C-alpha positions in Angstrom: 162.6 160.0 271.2 164.9 157.4 270.4 167.9 156.4 272.3 170.5 157.4 269.4 169.3 161.0 269.9 170.4 161.4 273.5 173.9 159.3 272.9 175.2 161.8 270.8 173.5 164.8 272.3 175.8 163.3 275.5 178.8 162.3 273.1 179.0 166.0 272.0 179.9 168.2 275.3 181.9 165.5 276.4 184.1 165.6 273.1 183.7 169.8 273.9 185.2 169.3 277.3 189.0 169.7 277.9 191.3 166.1 278.0 191.9 167.0 281.6 188.3 167.3 282.9 187.3 165.8 286.5 184.1 164.4 287.1 183.0 162.8 290.6 181.0 159.7 291.3 177.7 161.0 292.8 177.9 158.6 296.0 181.7 157.3 296.4 182.6 160.6 295.2 185.5 158.8 293.5 187.4 161.0 290.7 187.9 160.2 287.3 188.4 161.2 283.9 186.9 160.1 280.4 190.1 159.3 278.2 187.9 158.5 274.9 184.5 158.7 273.7 183.6 156.1 270.7 180.9 155.2 268.9 179.5 152.3 271.5 181.7 153.4 274.2 183.1 155.6 276.6 186.8 154.8 278.2 187.6 156.6 282.1 190.1 156.3 284.4 190.0 156.4 288.2 192.5 158.9 289.9 193.6 156.1 291.6 193.8 153.2 289.0 196.0 152.9 286.4 193.9 151.5 283.8 190.7 152.5 281.6 187.3 151.2 282.3 185.2 150.6 279.5 181.2 152.0 279.6 179.2 150.9 277.5 176.6 152.7 275.3 174.0 149.4 276.3 174.4 150.3 279.7 173.7 153.9 279.0 170.8 153.1 277.5 169.0 150.9 280.5 170.3 153.9 283.2 168.4 156.2 280.5 165.0 153.6 280.5 165.1 153.5 284.4 165.3 157.6 284.8 162.7 158.4 282.1 160.4 155.9 283.8 160.7 157.4 287.2 159.1 160.7 287.2 160.1 161.6 290.7 164.2 160.5 290.0 165.9 157.7 290.0 167.5 156.6 293.1 171.1 156.3 293.1 170.8 153.8 295.6 169.9 151.6 293.2 173.0 151.2 291.4 175.9 148.9 291.5 179.1 150.7 293.3 180.5 149.9 289.7 177.6 151.9 287.5 177.9 155.6 289.1 180.2 156.6 286.6 177.2 156.2 284.3 175.2 158.6 286.4 177.8 160.6 286.8 178.4 161.0 282.5 174.4 160.7 281.6 174.0 164.3 283.9 176.3 165.9 281.4 173.5 165.7 278.9 171.6 169.3 279.2 168.4 167.3 279.7 169.6 165.1 283.1 170.6 166.2 286.4 172.0 164.4 289.7 170.3 166.0 293.0 173.0 165.4 295.7 170.8 166.1 298.1 168.2 163.4 297.5 170.6 161.4 295.4 168.6 161.1 292.4 169.0 161.5 288.6 165.7 162.9 287.1 165.2 164.4 283.7 164.5 167.6 283.5 163.3 170.6 281.0 166.0 172.8 281.1 169.7 172.7 281.1 171.6 171.5 284.2 175.3 170.8 285.3 177.3 167.8 285.5 179.3 167.0 288.8 182.5 168.0 286.9 185.7 169.8 288.8 185.7 172.4 285.4 183.9 174.0 283.9 181.5 173.5 280.7 182.1 175.4 277.9 179.2 176.9 276.0 179.0 174.5 273.4 178.4 171.5 276.1 176.2 173.4 277.7 173.8 174.7 275.4 175.1 178.4 274.9 172.9 181.6 275.7 170.5 181.7 273.1 170.5 185.5 272.8 174.7 185.5 273.0 175.4 183.8 269.8 177.8 181.0 272.0 177.3 177.4 271.7 175.4 175.6 269.0 172.0 176.9 267.7 170.9 173.6 266.6 167.3 172.4 267.7 164.8 169.5 267.1 163.0 170.7 264.4 159.8 169.7 263.8 159.3 167.9 260.9 158.4 164.3 260.5 160.9 163.3 258.4 163.4 164.5 261.3 162.0 161.5 263.8 161.5 159.3 261.1 165.2 159.3 259.9 166.3 158.9 264.0 164.1 155.9 264.4 166.1 154.5 261.3 169.4 155.3 262.3 167.9 153.6 266.0 166.8 150.4 264.0 169.7 150.3 261.9 171.9 150.7 264.6 170.4 147.5 266.2 170.6 145.7 262.8 173.3 144.5 260.6 172.3 146.1 257.4 175.0 144.2 255.7 173.6 140.8 255.9 169.9 141.4 255.6 169.1 137.3 254.9 170.5 136.5 258.7 167.4 139.4 260.2 164.1 137.8 261.0 160.9 139.1 259.1 159.7 141.2 261.9 162.3 143.1 262.1 162.8 143.6 258.2 159.0 144.5 258.1 159.6 147.4 261.1 162.8 148.2 258.5 160.7 148.6 255.4 158.0 151.0 257.6 160.7 152.8 258.7 162.2 153.4 255.0 159.0 154.4 253.4 158.1 156.1 255.8 161.5 158.6 255.5 160.9 158.1 251.2 157.7 159.7 252.2 158.4 162.3 254.3 161.6 163.3 253.1 159.8 164.0 249.2 157.3 166.2 251.3 160.1 168.0 252.5 161.6 168.1 249.1 158.7 169.4 247.1 158.3 172.8 249.7 162.1 173.5 249.0 161.6 173.3 245.7 158.7 175.7 245.8 160.9 178.0 248.1 163.4 177.8 245.5 161.3 178.5 242.6 159.5 181.7 244.3 162.7 182.9 244.9 165.1 182.2 241.9 162.1 183.6 239.6 160.4 186.4 241.5 156.9 188.0 239.9 156.2 191.3 240.2 152.9 192.3 241.7 152.4 194.9 239.0 153.5 192.6 235.4 151.1 191.7 232.8 150.8 188.2 231.1 152.2 188.3 228.4 150.1 188.7 225.0 150.5 186.7 221.7 148.9 189.3 219.7 148.3 193.3 219.9 145.7 194.1 222.0 143.7 196.3 219.8 143.8 193.1 216.7 142.5 189.8 217.7 144.3 187.0 215.9 142.7 185.4 212.4 140.6 182.0 213.2 143.3 178.9 212.4 140.7 178.1 209.3 140.9 181.6 207.9 145.1 182.0 208.3 144.9 178.3 206.6 142.8 179.6 203.5 145.9 182.1 203.1 143.4 185.2 204.8 142.5 187.8 202.6 143.1 186.1 199.5 141.4 185.5 196.8 140.1 181.8 197.0 140.2 179.2 194.2 136.6 178.9 193.1 135.2 175.8 192.8 134.2 173.6 189.7 130.5 173.8 188.7 
């Protein structure tokens, strides 16, 4: 899955948390809070600091790649001291967890709990599937969804408003992704259309086909109808 989907799944729970939520770095146990979350960065402020510190999306993506490439967990000791907040906030994502005993950051199959000094609202922690709380969205298993995510990720790495300055290989990738999205979107549209037509015009099981003529009186041949039916035809000249 492209990182753009993971990034948005991280921003959503952050925005659902109270503004006074306190996070803690995994190794130094330094408290901080999030002051703003934007499309390309997250701003934080440490409790012992008066200014804000920007955490860039690119660095989150780098950490994401390292964690997903380490099945046994990414060793947090490999992080620079000022990069600990990246690990803390990435653990807000329901699929990533920090093991405080092993000092590792790992991708998990089940929702996890981040290093935060406040309860996570149901919407931010996946909710209870049986209670109706939280967001019930899930990743649909349709080709157009994955293609759309790939296209979004490619567009975010390119300036589509100035394609003249884009490399040929990148343009080919964009063209291919646009074609895939268009094709699979059209297939999904046809499926939706079939369902809509079926629900708008239901056909009862016992409904008989419409007859143009009475069942006991077959239609006259076209040639006979053109001659005027049973009327006396004009006699031919000998």
